ZADO-1210 file (C-alpha; in nm, 4 decimals, padded with zeros to 6 digits):
<atoms>
<atom x="02.9409" y="-05.4790" z="-08.0447" code="MET" pos="1"/>
<atom x="02.9822" y="-05.6552" z="-07.7504" code="ALA" pos="2"/>
<atom x="02.8095" y="-05.4444" z="-07.4278" code="PRO" pos="3"/>
<atom x="03.1054" y="-05.2856" z="-07.2056" code="LEU" pos="4"/>
<atom x="03.1849" y="-05.4394" z="-06.8527" code="ALA" pos="5"/>
<atom x="03.0388" y="-05.2708" z="-06.5548" code="PRO" pos="6"/>
<atom x="03.3854" y="-05.1852" z="-06.4466" code="THR" pos="7"/>
<atom x="03.4482" y="-04.9749" z="-06.8044" code="THR" pos="8"/>
<atom x="03.1413" y="-04.7982" z="-06.7572" code="VAL" pos="9"/>
<atom x="03.1902" y="-04.7276" z="-06.4070" code="LEU" pos="10"/>
<atom x="03.5558" y="-04.6164" z="-06.4922" code="ARG" pos="11"/>
<atom x="03.4462" y="-04.3933" z="-06.7852" code="ARG" pos="12"/>
<atom x="03.1627" y="-04.2088" z="-06.5799" code="PHE" pos="13"/>
<atom x="03.4112" y="-04.1804" z="-06.3123" code="TRP" pos="14"/>
<atom x="03.6175" y="-03.9838" z="-06.5873" code="ARG" pos="15"/>
<atom x="03.3546" y="-03.7675" z="-06.7299" code="SER" pos="16"/>
<atom x="03.1989" y="-03.4351" z="-06.6600" code="PRO" pos="17"/>
<atom x="02.8718" y="-03.6493" z="-06.5468" code="TRP" pos="18"/>
<atom x="03.0474" y="-03.7250" z="-06.2149" code="ARG" pos="19"/>
<atom x="03.0407" y="-03.3641" z="-06.1362" code="ASP" pos="20"/>
<atom x="02.7073" y="-03.3171" z="-06.2317" code="ILE" pos="21"/>
<atom x="02.6021" y="-03.6443" z="-06.0298" code="ALA" pos="22"/>
<atom x="02.8567" y="-03.4419" z="-05.6920" code="GLN" pos="23"/>
<atom x="02.6496" y="-03.1181" z="-05.7183" code="PHE" pos="24"/>
<atom x="02.2934" y="-03.3162" z="-05.7285" code="VAL" pos="25"/>
<atom x="02.4288" y="-03.5032" z="-05.4481" code="LEU" pos="26"/>
<atom x="02.5459" y="-03.1851" z="-05.2937" code="LEU" pos="27"/>
<atom x="02.2247" y="-03.0324" z="-05.3477" code="ILE" pos="28"/>
<atom x="02.0145" y="-03.3117" z="-05.1490" code="VAL" pos="29"/>
<atom x="02.2480" y="-03.3238" z="-04.9013" code="VAL" pos="30"/>
<atom x="02.2296" y="-02.9606" z="-04.8152" code="VAL" pos="31"/>
<atom x="01.8245" y="-02.9629" z="-04.8414" code="VAL" pos="32"/>
<atom x="01.8032" y="-03.2054" z="-04.6012" code="TRP" pos="33"/>
<atom x="02.0195" y="-03.0564" z="-04.3435" code="LEU" pos="34"/>
<atom x="01.8274" y="-02.7566" z="-04.4104" code="VAL" pos="35"/>
<atom x="01.4964" y="-02.9075" z="-04.3019" code="THR" pos="36"/>
<atom x="01.6110" y="-03.0856" z="-04.0387" code="LEU" pos="37"/>
<atom x="01.7707" y="-02.7535" z="-03.8482" code="SER" pos="38"/>
<atom x="01.4668" y="-02.5561" z="-03.9837" code="SER" pos="39"/>
<atom x="01.2140" y="-02.8219" z="-03.7917" code="ALA" pos="40"/>
<atom x="01.4275" y="-02.8574" z="-03.4865" code="ARG" pos="41"/>
<atom x="01.4494" y="-02.4483" z="-03.4534" code="LEU" pos="42"/>
<atom x="01.1113" y="-02.3955" z="-03.5866" code="GLY" pos="43"/>
<atom x="01.2256" y="-02.1356" z="-03.8389" code="TYR" pos="44"/>
<atom x="00.9090" y="-02.0303" z="-04.0682" code="ASN" pos="45"/>
<atom x="01.0406" y="-02.0605" z="-04.4169" code="TRP" pos="46"/>
<atom x="00.8599" y="-01.8145" z="-04.6330" code="GLN" pos="47"/>
<atom x="01.0176" y="-01.9444" z="-04.9897" code="TRP" pos="48"/>
<atom x="00.6818" y="-01.8154" z="-05.1758" code="TYR" pos="49"/>
<atom x="00.8233" y="-01.4729" z="-05.1260" code="ARG" pos="50"/>
<atom x="01.1692" y="-01.5561" z="-05.3087" code="ILE" pos="51"/>
<atom x="01.0175" y="-01.5136" z="-05.6834" code="PRO" pos="52"/>
<atom x="00.9185" y="-01.1588" z="-05.6634" code="ARG" pos="53"/>
<atom x="01.2488" y="-01.0607" z="-05.6643" code="TYR" pos="54"/>
<atom x="01.3485" y="-01.2107" z="-05.9990" code="PHE" pos="55"/>
<atom x="01.0300" y="-01.0779" z="-06.1802" code="TRP" pos="56"/>
<atom x="00.7035" y="-00.9761" z="-06.0818" code="THR" pos="57"/>
<atom x="00.4118" y="-00.8595" z="-06.3098" code="VAL" pos="58"/>
<atom x="00.3014" y="-00.4437" z="-06.2879" code="ARG" pos="59"/>
<atom x="00.0255" y="-00.3203" z="-06.4730" code="ASN" pos="60"/>
<atom x="00.0157" y="-00.5962" z="-06.7006" code="GLY" pos="61"/>
<atom x="00.3639" y="-00.5982" z="-06.7786" code="ARG" pos="62"/>
<atom x="00.6914" y="-00.8099" z="-06.6505" code="PRO" pos="63"/>
<atom x="00.9349" y="-00.6254" z="-06.4557" code="VAL" pos="64"/>
<atom x="01.3186" y="-00.7589" z="-06.3744" code="VAL" pos="65"/>
<atom x="01.3498" y="-00.8202" z="-05.9949" code="GLY" pos="66"/>
<atom x="01.5906" y="-00.7342" z="-05.7724" code="GLU" pos="67"/>
<atom x="01.7920" y="-01.0359" z="-05.7861" code="LEU" pos="68"/>
<atom x="01.7962" y="-01.0518" z="-06.1628" code="LEU" pos="69"/>
<atom x="01.9231" y="-00.6838" z="-06.2081" code="GLN" pos="70"/>
<atom x="02.2193" y="-00.7346" z="-05.9371" code="GLY" pos="71"/>
<atom x="02.3004" y="-01.0931" z="-06.1602" code="LEU" pos="72"/>
<atom x="02.3089" y="-00.9048" z="-06.4782" code="GLY" pos="73"/>
<atom x="02.5282" y="-00.6230" z="-06.2883" code="TYR" pos="74"/>
<atom x="02.7540" y="-00.9410" z="-06.2014" code="THR" pos="75"/>
<atom x="02.7890" y="-01.1002" z="-06.4938" code="LEU" pos="76"/>
<atom x="02.8749" y="-00.7331" z="-06.6723" code="GLN" pos="77"/>
<atom x="03.1282" y="-00.6630" z="-06.4320" code="LEU" pos="78"/>
<atom x="03.2982" y="-00.9839" z="-06.4717" code="SER" pos="79"/>
<atom x="03.2891" y="-00.9922" z="-06.8373" code="ALA" pos="80"/>
<atom x="03.4305" y="-00.6368" z="-06.8372" code="VAL" pos="81"/>
<atom x="03.7080" y="-00.7726" z="-06.5768" code="SER" pos="82"/>
<atom x="03.7419" y="-01.0750" z="-06.7672" code="LEU" pos="83"/>
<atom x="03.8736" y="-00.8908" z="-07.0937" code="VAL" pos="84"/>
<atom x="04.0714" y="-00.6524" z="-06.9328" code="CYS" pos="85"/>
<atom x="04.2459" y="-00.9260" z="-06.6928" code="ALA" pos="86"/>
<atom x="04.3359" y="-01.1268" z="-06.9805" code="LEU" pos="87"/>
<atom x="04.5054" y="-00.8474" z="-07.1687" code="THR" pos="88"/>
<atom x="04.7155" y="-00.7193" z="-06.8774" code="LEU" pos="89"/>
<atom x="04.7956" y="-01.0341" z="-06.7595" code="GLY" pos="90"/>
<atom x="04.9545" y="-01.1247" z="-07.1817" code="LEU" pos="91"/>
<atom x="05.1166" y="-00.8040" z="-07.1835" code="VAL" pos="92"/>
<atom x="05.3048" y="-00.8551" z="-06.8127" code="VAL" pos="93"/>
<atom x="05.4116" y="-01.2136" z="-06.9107" code="ALA" pos="94"/>
<atom x="05.5412" y="-01.0891" z="-07.2335" code="LEU" pos="95"/>
<atom x="05.7421" y="-00.8070" z="-07.0035" code="LEU" pos="96"/>
<atom x="05.8835" y="-01.0590" z="-06.7737" code="ARG" pos="97"/>
<atom x="05.9949" y="-01.2538" z="-07.0671" code="LEU" pos="98"/>
<atom x="06.1414" y="-00.9911" z="-07.2824" code="SER" pos="99"/>
<atom x="06.4930" y="-00.8784" z="-07.2626" code="SER" pos="100"/>
<atom x="06.3938" y="-00.5285" z="-07.1308" code="SER" pos="101"/>
<atom x="06.5666" y="-00.5103" z="-06.7672" code="PHE" pos="102"/>
<atom x="06.3011" y="-00.2268" z="-06.6888" code="MET" pos="103"/>
<atom x="05.9971" y="-00.4516" z="-06.8324" code="GLY" pos="104"/>
<atom x="06.0872" y="-00.7260" z="-06.6068" code="ARG" pos="105"/>
<atom x="06.1507" y="-00.5106" z="-06.3008" code="ALA" pos="106"/>
<atom x="05.8220" y="-00.3229" z="-06.3185" code="LEU" pos="107"/>
<atom x="05.5951" y="-00.6500" z="-06.4014" code="SER" pos="108"/>
<atom x="05.7851" y="-00.8245" z="-06.1308" code="ARG" pos="109"/>
<atom x="05.7089" y="-00.5101" z="-05.8348" code="VAL" pos="110"/>
<atom x="05.3258" y="-00.5614" z="-06.0166" code="TYR" pos="111"/>
<atom x="05.3247" y="-00.8992" z="-05.9195" code="LEU" pos="112"/>
<atom x="05.4755" y="-00.8714" z="-05.5832" code="GLU" pos="113"/>
<atom x="05.2327" y="-00.5855" z="-05.4646" code="ILE" pos="114"/>
<atom x="04.9094" y="-00.7322" z="-05.6160" code="THR" pos="115"/>
<atom x="04.9545" y="-01.0797" z="-05.5199" code="ARG" pos="116"/>
<atom x="05.0336" y="-01.0274" z="-05.1734" code="ASN" pos="117"/>
<atom x="04.8026" y="-00.7627" z="-05.0511" code="THR" pos="118"/>
<atom x="04.4170" y="-00.8915" z="-05.0293" code="PRO" pos="119"/>
<atom x="04.1196" y="-00.7996" z="-05.2835" code="LEU" pos="120"/>
<atom x="03.9267" y="-00.6311" z="-05.0118" code="VAL" pos="121"/>
<atom x="04.2190" y="-00.3722" z="-04.9734" code="VAL" pos="122"/>
<atom x="04.2654" y="-00.3115" z="-05.3377" code="GLN" pos="123"/>
<atom x="03.9261" y="-00.2601" z="-05.3859" code="ILE" pos="124"/>
<atom x="03.9304" y="00.0325" z="-05.1440" code="TYR" pos="125"/>
<atom x="04.2026" y="00.1762" z="-05.2578" code="LEU" pos="126"/>
<atom x="04.0735" y="00.1871" z="-05.6199" code="ALA" pos="127"/>
<atom x="03.7867" y="00.3420" z="-05.5023" code="TYR" pos="128"/>
<atom x="03.8841" y="00.5542" z="-05.2179" code="PHE" pos="129"/>
<atom x="04.1670" y="00.6665" z="-05.3840" code="VAL" pos="130"/>
<atom x="04.2434" y="00.5664" z="-05.7688" code="LEU" pos="131"/>
<atom x="03.9171" y="00.6610" z="-05.8085" code="GLY" pos="132"/>
<atom x="03.8936" y="01.0170" z="-05.7647" code="PRO" pos="133"/>
<atom x="04.2396" y="01.0647" z="-05.9165" code="VAL" pos="134"/>
<atom x="04.1473" y="00.9131" z="-06.2240" code="LEU" pos="135"/>
<atom x="03.8309" y="01.0402" z="-06.2606" code="GLY" pos="136"/>
<atom x="03.6124" y="00.6992" z="-06.2385" code="ILE" pos="137"/>
<atom x="03.2948" y="00.5994" z="-06.1123" code="GLY" pos="138"/>
<atom x="03.2379" y="00.3178" z="-05.8860" code="ARG" pos="139"/>
<atom x="03.1784" y="00.0310" z="-06.1614" code="PHE" pos="140"/>
<atom x="03.5250" y="00.1734" z="-06.3171" code="SER" pos="141"/>
<atom x="03.7228" y="00.1371" z="-05.9777" code="SER" pos="142"/>
<atom x="03.5804" y="-00.2295" z="-05.9469" code="ALA" pos="143"/>
<atom x="03.6807" y="-00.3109" z="-06.2765" code="VAL" pos="144"/>
<atom x="04.0383" y="-00.1443" z="-06.2233" code="LEU" pos="145"/>
<atom x="04.0560" y="-00.3477" z="-05.8708" code="ALA" pos="146"/>
<atom x="03.9307" y="-00.6794" z="-06.0670" code="LEU" pos="147"/>
<atom x="04.1807" y="-00.6308" z="-06.3430" code="THR" pos="148"/>
<atom x="04.4680" y="-00.5557" z="-06.1691" code="LEU" pos="149"/>
<atom x="04.4263" y="-00.8625" z="-05.9008" code="PHE" pos="150"/>
<atom x="04.3122" y="-01.1004" z="-06.1703" code="GLU" pos="151"/>
<atom x="04.5851" y="-01.0040" z="-06.4127" code="GLY" pos="152"/>
<atom x="04.8581" y="-01.0997" z="-06.2020" code="SER" pos="153"/>
<atom x="04.7370" y="-01.4525" z="-06.1553" code="TYR" pos="154"/>
<atom x="04.6517" y="-01.4812" z="-06.5050" code="MET" pos="155"/>
<atom x="04.9940" y="-01.3528" z="-06.6162" code="SER" pos="156"/>
<atom x="05.1504" y="-01.6347" z="-06.4471" code="GLU" pos="157"/>
<atom x="04.9205" y="-01.8837" z="-06.6356" code="ILE" pos="158"/>
<atom x="05.0423" y="-01.7102" z="-06.9812" code="PHE" pos="159"/>
<atom x="05.4206" y="-01.7300" z="-06.8687" code="ARG" pos="160"/>
<atom x="05.3747" y="-02.0486" z="-06.7616" code="ALA" pos="161"/>
<atom x="05.2388" y="-02.1602" z="-07.0829" code="GLY" pos="162"/>
<atom x="05.4806" y="-01.9982" z="-07.2617" code="ILE" pos="163"/>
<atom x="05.7761" y="-02.1273" z="-07.0792" code="THR" pos="164"/>
<atom x="05.6491" y="-02.4755" z="-07.1327" code="SER" pos="165"/>
<atom x="05.6812" y="-02.5189" z="-07.4900" code="LEU" pos="166"/>
<atom x="06.0309" y="-02.6304" z="-07.6160" code="HIS" pos="167"/>
<atom x="06.2817" y="-02.4400" z="-07.7336" code="ARG" pos="168"/>
<atom x="06.2994" y="-02.5686" z="-08.1119" code="GLY" pos="169"/>
<atom x="05.9958" y="-02.3602" z="-08.1719" code="GLN" pos="170"/>
<atom x="06.1636" y="-02.0392" z="-08.1179" code="TRP" pos="171"/>
<atom x="06.4542" y="-02.1572" z="-08.3067" code="GLU" pos="172"/>
<atom x="06.2001" y="-02.2931" z="-08.6167" code="ALA" pos="173"/>
<atom x="06.0191" y="-01.9172" z="-08.6079" code="ALA" pos="174"/>
<atom x="06.3497" y="-01.7610" z="-08.6297" code="TYR" pos="175"/>
<atom x="06.4989" y="-01.9710" z="-08.8998" code="SER" pos="176"/>
<atom x="06.1680" y="-01.8823" z="-09.0802" code="LEU" pos="177"/>
<atom x="06.3008" y="-01.5068" z="-09.0504" code="GLY" pos="178"/>
<atom x="05.9631" y="-01.4329" z="-08.8048" code="LEU" pos="179"/>
<atom x="06.0417" y="-01.1330" z="-08.5550" code="SER" pos="180"/>
<atom x="05.9660" y="-01.1922" z="-08.2017" code="THR" pos="181"/>
<atom x="05.6420" y="-01.0427" z="-08.2241" code="LEU" pos="182"/>
<atom x="05.5245" y="-01.2702" z="-08.5315" code="ASP" pos="183"/>
<atom x="05.6552" y="-01.5913" z="-08.3449" code="SER" pos="184"/>
<atom x="05.4631" y="-01.4803" z="-08.0518" code="TYR" pos="185"/>
<atom x="05.1233" y="-01.4593" z="-08.3071" code="ARG" pos="186"/>
<atom x="05.1865" y="-01.7077" z="-08.5539" code="PHE" pos="187"/>
<atom x="05.4054" y="-02.0038" z="-08.3472" code="VAL" pos="188"/>
<atom x="05.4051" y="-01.9520" z="-07.9913" code="ILE" pos="189"/>
<atom x="05.0564" y="-01.8306" z="-07.8411" code="LEU" pos="190"/>
<atom x="04.8219" y="-02.0652" z="-08.0909" code="PRO" pos="191"/>
<atom x="05.0621" y="-02.3675" z="-07.9415" code="GLN" pos="192"/>
<atom x="05.0223" y="-02.2703" z="-07.5563" code="ALA" pos="193"/>
<atom x="04.6472" y="-02.2011" z="-07.5603" code="VAL" pos="194"/>
<atom x="04.5558" y="-02.5652" z="-07.5489" code="ARG" pos="195"/>
<atom x="04.7866" y="-02.5336" z="-07.2367" code="ARG" pos="196"/>
<atom x="04.6362" y="-02.2301" z="-07.0839" code="LEU" pos="197"/>
<atom x="04.2690" y="-02.2583" z="-07.1409" code="LEU" pos="198"/>
<atom x="04.2268" y="-02.5061" z="-06.8516" code="PRO" pos="199"/>
<atom x="04.3442" y="-02.2929" z="-06.5641" code="PRO" pos="200"/>
<atom x="04.2105" y="-01.9906" z="-06.7213" code="LEU" pos="201"/>
<atom x="03.8819" y="-02.1363" z="-06.7509" code="THR" pos="202"/>
<atom x="03.9490" y="-02.1970" z="-06.3495" code="SER" pos="203"/>
<atom x="04.0642" y="-01.8368" z="-06.3450" code="GLU" pos="204"/>
<atom x="03.7397" y="-01.7021" z="-06.4696" code="VAL" pos="205"/>
<atom x="03.5194" y="-01.9178" z="-06.1848" code="VAL" pos="206"/>
<atom x="03.7503" y="-01.7098" z="-05.9104" code="SER" pos="207"/>
<atom x="03.6830" y="-01.3864" z="-06.0670" code="LEU" pos="208"/>
<atom x="03.3121" y="-01.4102" z="-06.0819" code="ILE" pos="209"/>
<atom x="03.3307" y="-01.5247" z="-05.6840" code="LYS" pos="210"/>
<atom x="03.5453" y="-01.2320" z="-05.6203" code="ASN" pos="211"/>
<atom x="03.2933" y="-00.9862" z="-05.7756" code="THR" pos="212"/>
<atom x="03.0837" y="-01.0400" z="-05.4696" code="SER" pos="213"/>
<atom x="03.3576" y="-00.8426" z="-05.2761" code="LEU" pos="214"/>
<atom x="03.2202" y="-00.5519" z="-05.4764" code="VAL" pos="215"/>
<atom x="02.9460" y="-00.4986" z="-05.2817" code="SER" pos="216"/>
<atom x="03.1770" y="-00.3276" z="-05.0038" code="LEU" pos="217"/>
<atom x="03.1704" y="-00.0071" z="-05.1985" code="VAL" pos="218"/>
<atom x="02.7907" y="-00.0242" z="-05.2320" code="SER" pos="219"/>
<atom x="02.7624" y="-00.1556" z="-05.6060" code="LEU" pos="220"/>
<atom x="02.4494" y="-00.3150" z="-05.7040" code="ALA" pos="221"/>
<atom x="02.5936" y="-00.6853" z="-05.7514" code="ASP" pos="222"/>
<atom x="02.4395" y="-00.9784" z="-05.6665" code="LEU" pos="223"/>
<atom x="02.5829" y="-00.9888" z="-05.3286" code="SER" pos="224"/>
<atom x="02.4448" y="-00.6124" z="-05.2629" code="MET" pos="225"/>
<atom x="02.1451" y="-00.6698" z="-05.3829" code="GLN" pos="226"/>
<atom x="02.0913" y="-00.9860" z="-05.1472" code="ALA" pos="227"/>
<atom x="02.2291" y="-00.7732" z="-04.8186" code="ARG" pos="228"/>
<atom x="01.9358" y="-00.5201" z="-04.8935" code="VAL" pos="229"/>
<atom x="01.6780" y="-00.7530" z="-04.9678" code="ILE" pos="230"/>
<atom x="01.7668" y="-00.9260" z="-04.6358" code="ALA" pos="231"/>
<atom x="01.8264" y="-00.6320" z="-04.4337" code="ALA" pos="232"/>
<atom x="01.4245" y="-00.5052" z="-04.5699" code="ASP" pos="233"/>
<atom x="01.2378" y="-00.8895" z="-04.5158" code="THR" pos="234"/>
<atom x="01.4352" y="-01.0435" z="-04.2719" code="PHE" pos="235"/>
<atom x="01.4470" y="-01.3452" z="-04.5152" code="LEU" pos="236"/>
<atom x="01.8170" y="-01.4214" z="-04.4362" code="THR" pos="237"/>
<atom x="01.8036" y="-01.8006" z="-04.5235" code="PHE" pos="238"/>
<atom x="01.6164" y="-01.7750" z="-04.8195" code="GLU" pos="239"/>
<atom x="01.7450" y="-01.4913" z="-04.9706" code="VAL" pos="240"/>
<atom x="02.1711" y="-01.6358" z="-04.8948" code="TRP" pos="241"/>
<atom x="02.0694" y="-01.9997" z="-04.9838" code="PHE" pos="242"/>
<atom x="01.8848" y="-01.8466" z="-05.3038" code="THR" pos="243"/>
<atom x="02.1897" y="-01.6072" z="-05.4056" code="VAL" pos="244"/>
<atom x="02.4300" y="-01.9333" z="-05.3108" code="ALA" pos="245"/>
<atom x="02.2222" y="-02.1895" z="-05.5809" code="LEU" pos="246"/>
<atom x="02.2427" y="-01.8844" z="-05.8159" code="ILE" pos="247"/>
<atom x="02.6732" y="-01.8578" z="-05.8069" code="TYR" pos="248"/>
<atom x="02.6662" y="-02.2755" z="-05.7817" code="LEU" pos="249"/>
<atom x="02.4449" y="-02.2793" z="-06.1277" code="LEU" pos="250"/>
<atom x="02.7314" y="-02.0342" z="-06.2934" code="ILE" pos="251"/>
<atom x="03.0166" y="-02.1675" z="-06.1377" code="MET" pos="252"/>
<atom x="02.9608" y="-02.5515" z="-06.1660" code="VAL" pos="253"/>
<atom x="02.9395" y="-02.5728" z="-06.5675" code="PRO" pos="254"/>
<atom x="03.2308" y="-02.3457" z="-06.5658" code="LEU" pos="255"/>
<atom x="03.4061" y="-02.5747" z="-06.3205" code="ALA" pos="256"/>
<atom x="03.3009" y="-02.8800" z="-06.5508" code="ILE" pos="257"/>
<atom x="03.4460" y="-02.7543" z="-06.8655" code="THR" pos="258"/>
<atom x="03.7869" y="-02.6342" z="-06.6912" code="ALA" pos="259"/>
<atom x="03.8063" y="-03.0200" z="-06.6028" code="ARG" pos="260"/>
<atom x="03.7175" y="-03.1309" z="-06.9368" code="TRP" pos="261"/>
<atom x="03.9706" y="-02.9420" z="-07.0735" code="LEU" pos="262"/>
<atom x="04.2326" y="-02.9921" z="-06.8591" code="GLU" pos="263"/>
<atom x="04.1459" y="-03.4245" z="-06.9519" code="ARG" pos="264"/>
<atom x="04.1035" y="-03.3465" z="-07.2968" code="ARG" pos="265"/>
<atom x="04.4667" y="-03.1850" z="-07.2894" code="TYR" pos="266"/>
<atom x="04.6204" y="-03.4387" z="-07.1089" code="ALA" pos="267"/>
<atom x="04.4761" y="-03.6992" z="-07.3278" code="ILE" pos="268"/>
<atom x="04.5929" y="-03.5172" z="-07.6257" code="ALA" pos="269"/>
<atom x="04.9686" y="-03.5072" z="-07.5012" code="THR" pos="270"/>
</atoms>
């Protein structure tokens, strides 16, 4: 087997997920260099040795989970529940927009216009201070409700775009087999649309996880809230927030790489 030409190797590397990993490593190196340079000029006394205790510590001979890991677990839990709810709501809204029901199309359109044209911060406050007491739900459920309504509107457009991108002949083939509209979606349309939906949905998951940082505004014990408390108590502002940024990067970069890989795979397949 003949060796590949250098240009071919570079081209494959540029199109592969390794390029994103290399960019991430380069970004970390540049950030560390800039931070080191600025701290030397400002005379800031870095105390990184105090950070590990907020991940875990040992008490009475037993490991205890620290505040940052507790906040990370809360963030991931909130993201997972909100993701399932947003996917369900997005699919329902997309089907309503594509239905023949005038009321369904009107309600879904009103929901989309209201949700997509108001800031998420406002929706979190409304869900917590207005809808929460009315519905009798707590802080966690209020945050899930706000994130679900906000992200569900964007996911509904992704579902709708994926469904409408299929050729009309798929519907005609389903109806010719005697399938109902529900069975056509279940067995013919949605299985084909999934391939086109995965890349943008993965990108929306990244957006959802980042948006969970806003729930700290209503004093939920997520990663951002734990970081604010630690920074206020210890004055380790830079160390804490750099650590939190690194945690978010370690979560987001693999998801972003997955989204890009799915996008390229779909493009090649088509």
